[in-house]
N, CA and C atoms as a LAMMPS dump frame, in Angstrom:
ITEM: TIMESTEP
0
ITEM: NUMBER OF ATOMS
495
ITEM: BOX BOUNDS ff ff ff
-5.0000000000000000e+02 5.0000000000000000e+02
-5.0000000000000000e+02 5.0000000000000000e+02
-5.0000000000000000e+02 5.0000000000000000e+02
ITEM: ATOMS id mol type element x y z
1 1 1 N -69.786 7.698 254.331
2 1 2 C -70.315 6.44 253.838
3 1 3 C -71.559 6.664 252.991
4 2 1 N -72.463 7.582 253.494
5 2 2 C -73.687 7.864 252.748
6 2 3 C -73.365 8.497 251.401
7 3 1 N -72.347 9.369 251.373
8 3 2 C -71.969 10.027 250.12
9 3 3 C -71.442 9.004 249.104
10 4 1 N -70.662 8.036 249.569
11 4 2 C -70.144 6.999 248.677
12 4 3 C -71.285 6.156 248.114
13 5 1 N -72.227 5.795 248.979
14 5 2 C -73.37 5.001 248.549
15 5 3 C -74.228 5.796 247.56
16 6 1 N -74.435 7.087 247.871
17 6 2 C -75.214 7.949 246.982
18 6 3 C -74.538 8.053 245.609
19 7 1 N -73.221 8.211 245.593
20 7 2 C -72.471 8.292 244.345
21 7 3 C -72.565 7.001 243.552
22 8 1 N -72.499 5.87 244.252
23 8 2 C -72.604 4.578 243.588
24 8 3 C -73.98 4.407 242.951
25 9 1 N -75.04 4.756 243.679
26 9 2 C -76.394 4.627 243.159
27 9 3 C -76.592 5.54 241.947
28 10 1 N -76.105 6.776 242.024
29 10 2 C -76.225 7.706 240.896
30 10 3 C -75.454 7.171 239.688
31 11 1 N -74.248 6.656 239.913
32 11 2 C -73.441 6.098 238.822
33 11 3 C -74.119 4.926 238.149
34 12 1 N -74.682 4.021 238.945
35 12 2 C -75.383 2.867 238.388
36 12 3 C -76.61 3.326 237.597
37 13 1 N -77.342 4.307 238.127
38 13 2 C -78.531 4.819 237.446
39 13 3 C -78.166 5.439 236.099
40 14 1 N -77.14 6.282 236.077
41 14 2 C -76.718 6.916 234.827
42 14 3 C -76.235 5.861 233.839
43 15 1 N -75.443 4.9 234.3
44 15 2 C -74.96 3.833 233.435
45 15 3 C -76.098 3.023 232.837
46 16 1 N -77.098 2.72 233.641
47 16 2 C -78.255 1.964 233.151
48 16 3 C -79.029 2.757 232.11
49 17 1 N -79.174 4.059 232.345
50 17 2 C -79.896 4.902 231.388
51 17 3 C -79.156 4.957 230.057
52 18 1 N -77.834 5.117 230.1
53 18 2 C -77.056 5.188 228.87
54 18 3 C -77.114 3.874 228.1
55 19 1 N -77.049 2.774 228.825
56 19 2 C -77.13 1.468 228.178
57 19 3 C -78.486 1.285 227.507
58 20 1 N -79.548 1.685 228.179
59 20 2 C -80.889 1.566 227.614
60 20 3 C -81.068 2.43 226.386
61 21 1 N -80.551 3.655 226.415
62 21 2 C -80.658 4.565 225.27
63 21 3 C -79.885 3.998 224.093
64 22 1 N -78.684 3.469 224.35
65 22 2 C -77.873 2.887 223.279
66 22 3 C -78.584 1.694 222.658
67 23 1 N -79.136 0.822 223.472
68 23 2 C -79.84 -0.352 222.953
69 23 3 C -81.054 0.071 222.142
70 24 1 N -81.769 1.093 222.588
71 24 2 C -82.937 1.568 221.847
72 24 3 C -82.521 2.164 220.505
73 25 1 N -81.454 2.965 220.499
74 25 2 C -80.989 3.597 219.258
75 25 3 C -80.504 2.563 218.26
76 26 1 N -79.916 1.485 218.737
77 26 2 C -79.368 0.46 217.851
78 26 3 C -80.465 -0.427 217.256
79 27 1 N -81.653 -0.376 217.819
80 27 2 C -82.703 -1.277 217.353
81 27 3 C -83.181 -0.95 215.942
82 28 1 N -83.113 0.313 215.522
83 28 2 C -83.453 0.69 214.149
84 28 3 C -84.928 0.513 213.843
85 29 1 N -85.247 0.42 212.573
86 29 2 C -86.615 0.287 212.101
87 29 3 C -86.901 -1.177 211.796
88 30 1 N -88.012 -1.648 212.28
89 30 2 C -88.41 -3.025 212.015
90 30 3 C -89.063 -3.109 210.64
91 31 1 N -88.794 -4.198 209.949
92 31 2 C -89.442 -4.453 208.662
93 31 3 C -90.037 -5.851 208.703
94 32 1 N -91.009 -6.083 207.841
95 32 2 C -91.594 -7.413 207.743
96 32 3 C -91.203 -7.996 206.397
97 33 1 N -90.443 -9.069 206.433
98 33 2 C -89.995 -9.746 205.217
99 33 3 C -90.265 -11.23 205.368
100 34 1 N -90.409 -11.898 204.236
101 34 2 C -90.679 -13.334 204.234
102 34 3 C -89.502 -14.046 203.581
103 35 1 N -88.988 -15.065 204.262
104 35 2 C -87.931 -15.904 203.694
105 35 3 C -88.6 -17.187 203.219
106 36 1 N -88.361 -17.537 201.954
107 36 2 C -88.999 -18.737 201.405
108 36 3 C -88.054 -19.441 200.444
109 37 1 N -88.275 -20.722 200.272
110 37 2 C -87.522 -21.498 199.288
111 37 3 C -88.286 -21.454 197.973
112 38 1 N -87.561 -21.213 196.884
113 38 2 C -88.189 -21.194 195.566
114 38 3 C -87.343 -22.01 194.605
115 39 1 N -88.007 -22.538 193.568
116 39 2 C -87.299 -23.218 192.482
117 39 3 C -86.798 -22.154 191.525
118 40 1 N -85.541 -22.216 191.154
119 40 2 C -84.972 -21.291 190.18
120 40 3 C -84.991 -21.99 188.83
121 41 1 N -85.793 -21.468 187.915
122 41 2 C -85.993 -22.088 186.607
123 41 3 C -85.472 -21.144 185.531
124 42 1 N -84.572 -21.648 184.684
125 42 2 C -83.994 -20.848 183.607
126 42 3 C -84.348 -21.514 182.283
127 43 1 N -84.962 -20.749 181.384
128 43 2 C -85.379 -21.249 180.067
129 43 3 C -86.202 -22.53 180.185
130 44 1 N -87.093 -22.569 181.17
131 44 2 C -87.995 -23.702 181.331
132 44 3 C -87.386 -24.902 182.038
133 45 1 N -86.113 -24.82 182.447
134 45 2 C -85.443 -25.945 183.103
135 45 3 C -85.081 -25.576 184.544
136 46 1 N -85.515 -26.441 185.483
137 46 2 C -85.213 -26.2 186.887
138 46 3 C -83.709 -26.332 187.111
139 47 1 N -83.108 -25.287 187.674
140 47 2 C -81.666 -25.281 187.921
141 47 3 C -81.326 -25.63 189.369
142 48 1 N -82.048 -25.023 190.303
143 48 2 C -81.737 -25.219 191.715
144 48 3 C -82.89 -24.724 192.573
145 49 1 N -82.79 -24.983 193.869
146 49 2 C -83.716 -24.432 194.853
147 49 3 C -82.903 -23.458 195.696
148 50 1 N -83.452 -22.283 195.953
149 50 2 C -82.723 -21.295 196.742
150 50 3 C -83.659 -20.583 197.704
151 51 1 N -83.095 -20.019 198.738
152 51 2 C -83.865 -19.213 199.677
153 51 3 C -83.89 -17.781 199.157
154 52 1 N -85.071 -17.171 199.191
155 52 2 C -85.233 -15.788 198.771
156 52 3 C -85.867 -14.993 199.901
157 53 1 N -85.776 -13.682 199.793
158 53 2 C -86.431 -12.783 200.746
159 53 3 C -87.422 -11.951 199.953
160 54 1 N -88.655 -11.895 200.427
161 54 2 C -89.658 -11.049 199.798
162 54 3 C -89.998 -9.927 200.769
163 55 1 N -89.849 -8.698 200.274
164 55 2 C -90.12 -7.507 201.075
165 55 3 C -90.751 -6.462 200.17
166 56 1 N -91.86 -5.891 200.584
167 56 2 C -92.561 -4.861 199.801
168 56 3 C -92.852 -5.326 198.377
169 57 1 N -93.323 -6.534 198.219
170 57 2 C -93.672 -7.113 196.915
171 57 3 C -92.482 -7.234 195.963
172 58 1 N -91.287 -7.255 196.495
173 58 2 C -90.08 -7.47 195.693
174 58 3 C -89.356 -8.688 196.244
175 59 1 N -88.962 -9.602 195.348
176 59 2 C -88.253 -10.808 195.754
177 59 3 C -86.76 -10.634 195.498
178 60 1 N -85.966 -10.884 196.503
179 60 2 C -84.515 -10.762 196.42
180 60 3 C -83.906 -12.156 196.36
181 61 1 N -83.156 -12.422 195.295
182 61 2 C -82.544 -13.722 195.057
183 61 3 C -81.035 -13.567 195.229
184 62 1 N -80.36 -14.517 195.885
185 62 2 C -78.899 -14.436 195.994
186 62 3 C -78.261 -14.401 194.609
187 63 1 N -77.436 -13.404 194.361
188 63 2 C -76.85 -13.198 193.04
189 63 3 C -75.952 -14.359 192.64
190 64 1 N -75.187 -14.902 193.566
191 64 2 C -74.291 -16.017 193.253
192 64 3 C -75.11 -17.211 192.747
193 65 1 N -76.214 -17.512 193.397
194 65 2 C -77.073 -18.617 192.971
195 65 3 C -77.606 -18.367 191.566
196 66 1 N -78.04 -17.148 191.306
197 66 2 C -78.57 -16.801 189.987
198 66 3 C -77.483 -16.889 188.917
199 67 1 N -76.284 -16.396 189.215
200 67 2 C -75.203 -16.439 188.213
201 67 3 C -74.795 -17.875 187.903
202 68 1 N -74.793 -18.741 188.911
203 68 2 C -74.482 -20.155 188.672
204 68 3 C -75.559 -20.808 187.809
205 69 1 N -76.816 -20.428 188.033
206 69 2 C -77.924 -21.022 187.273
207 69 3 C -77.857 -20.643 185.795
208 70 1 N -77.389 -19.435 185.491
209 70 2 C -77.309 -19.004 184.093
210 70 3 C -75.897 -19.155 183.537
211 71 1 N -75.01 -19.795 184.304
212 71 2 C -73.62 -20.061 183.903
213 71 3 C -72.869 -18.788 183.513
214 72 1 N -72.966 -17.781 184.356
215 72 2 C -72.264 -16.515 184.139
216 72 3 C -71.39 -16.222 185.35
217 73 1 N -70.201 -15.658 185.086
218 73 2 C -69.342 -15.229 186.184
219 73 3 C -69.961 -14.004 186.84
220 74 1 N -69.632 -13.814 188.116
221 74 2 C -70.149 -12.66 188.849
222 74 3 C -69.077 -12.146 189.791
223 75 1 N -69.022 -10.835 189.948
224 75 2 C -68.089 -10.254 190.914
225 75 3 C -68.556 -8.864 191.305
226 76 1 N -68.194 -8.475 192.506
227 76 2 C -68.476 -7.147 193.014
228 76 3 C -67.158 -6.408 193.056
229 77 1 N -67.047 -5.341 192.306
230 77 2 C -65.83 -4.529 192.23
231 77 3 C -66.189 -3.117 192.645
232 78 1 N -65.835 -2.775 193.867
233 78 2 C -66.208 -1.453 194.369
234 78 3 C -67.712 -1.343 194.448
235 79 1 N -68.279 -0.392 193.736
236 79 2 C -69.722 -0.189 193.728
237 79 3 C -70.394 -0.819 192.519
238 80 1 N -69.677 -1.648 191.774
239 80 2 C -70.216 -2.246 190.551
240 80 3 C -70.354 -3.758 190.696
241 81 1 N -71.501 -4.27 190.285
242 81 2 C -71.75 -5.707 190.272
243 81 3 C -71.695 -6.16 188.818
244 82 1 N -70.73 -7.027 188.5
245 82 2 C -70.548 -7.509 187.133
246 82 3 C -71.104 -8.918 187.009
247 83 1 N -71.984 -9.126 186.036
248 83 2 C -72.506 -10.438 185.714
249 83 3 C -72.113 -10.706 184.265
250 84 1 N -71.436 -11.817 184.011
251 84 2 C -70.958 -12.118 182.657
252 84 3 C -69.523 -11.655 182.494
253 85 1 N -69.283 -10.81 181.508
254 85 2 C -67.93 -10.331 181.23
255 85 3 C -67.381 -9.562 182.434
256 86 1 N -66.193 -9.975 182.862
257 86 2 C -65.568 -9.371 184.035
258 86 3 C -64.527 -8.342 183.615
259 87 1 N -64.331 -7.31 184.423
260 87 2 C -63.329 -6.301 184.07
261 87 3 C -61.923 -6.878 184.198
262 88 1 N -61.018 -6.386 183.375
263 88 2 C -59.629 -6.852 183.41
264 88 3 C -58.873 -6.125 184.517
265 89 1 N -58.017 -6.871 185.186
266 89 2 C -57.176 -6.257 186.214
267 89 3 C -56.105 -5.437 185.511
268 90 1 N -56.06 -4.156 185.821
269 90 2 C -55.125 -3.246 185.173
270 90 3 C -53.863 -3.029 185.997
271 91 1 N -53.957 -3.245 187.306
272 91 2 C -52.853 -2.927 188.207
273 91 3 C -52.398 -4.198 188.926
274 92 1 N -51.091 -4.49 188.853
275 92 2 C -50.539 -5.612 189.609
276 92 3 C -50.222 -5.133 191.022
277 93 1 N -49.94 -6.065 191.901
278 93 2 C -49.625 -5.696 193.278
279 93 3 C -48.329 -4.881 193.341
280 94 1 N -47.332 -5.242 192.531
281 94 2 C -46.088 -4.465 192.495
282 94 3 C -46.346 -3.047 192
283 95 1 N -47.173 -2.924 190.982
284 95 2 C -47.511 -1.612 190.432
285 95 3 C -48.256 -0.781 191.474
286 96 1 N -49.043 -1.433 192.324
287 96 2 C -49.805 -0.728 193.355
288 96 3 C -48.866 0.012 194.305
289 97 1 N -47.778 -0.643 194.705
290 97 2 C -46.805 0.009 195.596
291 97 3 C -46.171 1.212 194.899
292 98 1 N -45.907 1.095 193.61
293 98 2 C -45.34 2.216 192.842
294 98 3 C -46.325 3.376 192.768
295 99 1 N -47.603 3.079 192.616
296 99 2 C -48.617 4.133 192.574
297 99 3 C -48.709 4.872 193.9
298 100 1 N -48.62 4.118 195.009
299 100 2 C -48.635 4.761 196.328
300 100 3 C -47.415 5.659 196.466
301 101 1 N -46.24 5.147 196.083
302 101 2 C -45.01 5.947 196.165
303 101 3 C -45.152 7.237 195.369
304 102 1 N -45.707 7.16 194.171
305 102 2 C -45.837 8.363 193.344
306 102 3 C -46.779 9.393 193.975
307 103 1 N -47.75 8.932 194.752
308 103 2 C -48.69 9.852 195.405
309 103 3 C -48.09 10.522 196.64
310 104 1 N -47.172 9.826 197.336
311 104 2 C -46.608 10.385 198.574
312 104 3 C -45.088 10.528 198.465
313 105 1 N -44.588 10.743 197.266
314 105 2 C -43.15 10.778 196.98
315 105 3 C -42.382 11.705 197.924
316 106 1 N -42.899 12.909 198.155
317 106 2 C -42.202 13.883 199.001
318 106 3 C -41.968 13.327 200.408
319 107 1 N -43.009 12.805 201.043
320 107 2 C -42.868 12.226 202.384
321 107 3 C -42.066 10.931 202.352
322 108 1 N -42.264 10.134 201.295
323 108 2 C -41.551 8.859 201.183
324 108 3 C -40.041 9.091 201.126
325 109 1 N -39.612 10.1 200.382
326 109 2 C -38.184 10.41 200.292
327 109 3 C -37.675 11.05 201.582
328 110 1 N -38.476 11.922 202.166
329 110 2 C -38.084 12.616 203.4
330 110 3 C -37.86 11.635 204.554
331 111 1 N -38.769 10.683 204.71
332 111 2 C -38.7 9.735 205.834
333 111 3 C -38.092 8.39 205.447
334 112 1 N -37.627 8.262 204.206
335 112 2 C -37.051 7.004 203.712
336 112 3 C -38.011 5.84 203.937
337 113 1 N -39.223 6.019 203.432
338 113 2 C -40.267 5.023 203.649
339 113 3 C -40.059 3.798 202.773
340 114 1 N -40.498 2.674 203.308
341 114 2 C -40.525 1.411 202.587
342 114 3 C -41.993 1.047 202.383
343 115 1 N -42.251 0.17 201.427
344 115 2 C -43.623 -0.224 201.123
345 115 3 C -43.74 -1.739 201.165
346 116 1 N -44.819 -2.202 201.779
347 116 2 C -45.047 -3.633 201.912
348 116 3 C -46.457 -3.95 201.437
349 117 1 N -46.561 -4.93 200.546
350 117 2 C -47.884 -5.38 200.107
351 117 3 C -48.463 -6.268 201.195
352 118 1 N -49.646 -5.917 201.667
353 118 2 C -50.293 -6.648 202.756
354 118 3 C -51.409 -7.561 202.271
355 119 1 N -51.577 -7.672 200.95
356 119 2 C -52.63 -8.535 200.411
357 119 3 C -53.72 -7.726 199.759
358 120 1 N -54.925 -8.294 199.709
359 120 2 C -56.054 -7.611 199.08
360 120 3 C -57.231 -7.569 200.032
361 121 1 N -58.071 -6.577 199.815
362 121 2 C -59.36 -6.466 200.502
363 121 3 C -60.382 -6.149 199.421
364 122 1 N -61.144 -7.139 199.042
365 122 2 C -62.09 -6.954 197.951
366 122 3 C -61.34 -6.731 196.654
367 123 1 N -61.601 -5.623 195.993
368 123 2 C -60.941 -5.327 194.721
369 123 3 C -59.823 -4.293 194.895
370 124 1 N -59.277 -4.223 196.099
371 124 2 C -58.206 -3.258 196.367
372 124 3 C -56.999 -3.956 196.988
373 125 1 N -55.825 -3.499 196.559
374 125 2 C -54.588 -3.943 197.191
375 125 3 C -54.365 -3.092 198.435
376 126 1 N -53.844 -3.718 199.478
377 126 2 C -53.519 -3 200.707
378 126 3 C -52.007 -2.858 200.774
379 127 1 N -51.537 -1.617 200.857
380 127 2 C -50.108 -1.311 200.89
381 127 3 C -49.802 -0.576 202.185
382 128 1 N -48.789 -1.024 202.873
383 128 2 C -48.361 -0.377 204.119
384 128 3 C -47.086 0.412 203.848
385 129 1 N -47.088 1.694 204.216
386 129 2 C -45.889 2.522 204.121
387 129 3 C -45.318 2.623 205.53
388 130 1 N -44.009 2.341 205.67
389 130 2 C -43.424 2.341 207.006
390 130 3 C -41.991 2.859 206.965
391 131 1 N -41.551 3.29 208.151
392 131 2 C -40.177 3.753 208.334
393 131 3 C -39.47 2.734 209.213
394 132 1 N -38.307 2.306 208.78
395 132 2 C -37.549 1.306 209.524
396 132 3 C -36.639 2.019 210.52
397 133 1 N -37.062 2.078 211.787
398 133 2 C -36.29 2.742 212.846
399 133 3 C -35.28 1.741 213.422
400 134 1 N -34.344 2.227 214.217
401 134 2 C -33.338 1.335 214.797
402 134 3 C -33.941 0.397 215.839
403 135 1 N -34.966 0.852 216.559
404 135 2 C -35.55 0.023 217.62
405 135 3 C -36.919 -0.549 217.282
406 136 1 N -37.52 -0.036 216.217
407 136 2 C -38.857 -0.503 215.862
408 136 3 C -39.2 -0.077 214.436
409 137 1 N -40.341 -0.531 213.983
410 137 2 C -40.852 -0.124 212.678
411 137 3 C -42.038 0.801 212.93
412 138 1 N -42.016 1.979 212.326
413 138 2 C -43.099 2.951 212.492
414 138 3 C -43.947 2.984 211.222
415 139 1 N -45.209 2.667 211.372
416 139 2 C -46.107 2.699 210.22
417 139 3 C -46.453 4.144 209.902
418 140 1 N -46.212 4.534 208.673
419 140 2 C -46.522 5.885 208.212
420 140 3 C -47.98 5.979 207.779
421 141 1 N -48.482 4.92 207.15
422 141 2 C -49.872 4.936 206.711
423 141 3 C -50.252 3.662 205.983
424 142 1 N -51.557 3.471 205.844
425 142 2 C -52.126 2.343 205.107
426 142 3 C -52.797 2.901 203.871
427 143 1 N -52.52 2.288 202.731
428 143 2 C -53.03 2.767 201.452
429 143 3 C -53.725 1.636 200.718
430 144 1 N -54.769 1.987 200.009
431 144 2 C -55.515 1.022 199.212
432 144 3 C -55.445 1.454 197.756
433 145 1 N -55.205 0.503 196.862
434 145 2 C -55.135 0.795 195.435
435 145 3 C -56.145 -0.094 194.723
436 146 1 N -57.066 0.539 194.007
437 146 2 C -58.071 -0.2 193.254
438 146 3 C -57.387 -0.936 192.112
439 147 1 N -57.56 -2.257 192.043
440 147 2 C -56.84 -3.061 191.052
441 147 3 C -57.385 -2.893 189.642
442 148 1 N -58.534 -2.269 189.492
443 148 2 C -59.112 -2.083 188.166
444 148 3 C -58.898 -0.67 187.625
445 149 1 N -58.874 0.313 188.524
446 149 2 C -58.727 1.7 188.062
447 149 3 C -57.372 2.308 188.423
448 150 1 N -56.685 1.749 189.44
449 150 2 C -55.415 2.314 189.882
450 150 3 C -55.573 3.492 190.82
451 151 1 N -56.793 3.798 191.236
452 151 2 C -57.025 4.912 192.146
453 151 3 C -56.443 4.561 193.515
454 152 1 N -55.73 5.531 194.126
455 152 2 C -55.073 5.326 195.418
456 152 3 C -55.885 6.028 196.499
457 153 1 N -56.101 5.313 197.597
458 153 2 C -56.808 5.849 198.755
459 153 3 C -55.907 5.723 199.975
460 154 1 N -56.025 6.679 200.887
461 154 2 C -55.323 6.591 202.17
462 154 3 C -56.377 6.328 203.23
463 155 1 N -56.079 5.41 204.145
464 155 2 C -57.002 5.138 205.239
465 155 3 C -56.742 6.161 206.324
466 156 1 N -57.774 6.933 206.673
467 156 2 C -57.683 7.928 207.733
468 156 3 C -58.105 7.262 209.04
469 157 1 N -57.141 7.093 209.924
470 157 2 C -57.385 6.404 211.195
471 157 3 C -58.375 7.164 212.056
472 158 1 N -58.298 8.503 212.066
473 158 2 C -59.163 9.304 212.936
474 158 3 C -60.637 9.192 212.555
475 159 1 N -60.917 9.193 211.258
476 159 2 C -62.315 9.141 210.813
477 159 3 C -62.741 7.755 210.368
478 160 1 N -61.793 6.82 210.304
479 160 2 C -62.039 5.434 209.859
480 160 3 C -62.706 5.418 208.489
481 161 1 N -62.1 6.172 207.55
482 161 2 C -62.624 6.179 206.184
483 161 3 C -61.479 6.287 205.194
484 162 1 N -61.768 5.908 203.959
485 162 2 C -60.771 6.001 202.889
486 162 3 C -60.898 7.36 202.222
487 163 1 N -59.74 7.992 202.012
488 163 2 C -59.688 9.295 201.363
489 163 3 C -58.938 9.133 200.056
490 164 1 N -59.574 9.551 198.964
491 164 2 C -58.96 9.448 197.643
492 164 3 C -57.819 10.441 197.544
493 165 1 N -56.657 9.962 197.085
494 165 2 C -55.514 10.859 196.914
495 165 3 C -55.463 11.404 195.505
C-alpha cells in the first residue's frame, strides 16, 4: 500500500513539474505595445477610423483597412503581399491535379492512383492522391500546388511541413 501511495505521489509531482515547465516555456517574451484608434487620412481626406498597434516607435496599421482607404486591391500570395495590381492565376484546379500526376507519375501508375481536388488553402490548391481499394480508400498523399507559380509541394505527415517536389 505504501509503495502504491509513494508511486502516486511521485507521479503527481513529476506531472506537475512537467506542466509547469511547459507553461513557462510557452510564455515567451513579453513586449509592451499600445493599441489605439487613429483616423486614417488619405490625401487630406479622412477615410476611416482604425485600431493600430504601436511597438518600438513603429505603428502597425491593418493592411486591409489601408488598401480600402486608398481603393487598391490587396492579397497575400505565399510570402508576397500585393497591393494594387494582383498576380494572374496561371494554374487551374484541373491543371493542378495534372501537375501532381507528372511529379509522381511512377508511383501513380504503379498503384493506380486517383486524384481529387480538395479545394484551396490560401494561394494553393489541395490535391489528394489515393488508391481505390476493394474495402476502403487508401490515401497515398496530400499535395499542394501554388496557383500562381505551379510549384508542387508534398505534405510530409511525419514532420508536418511542405516539401517542394
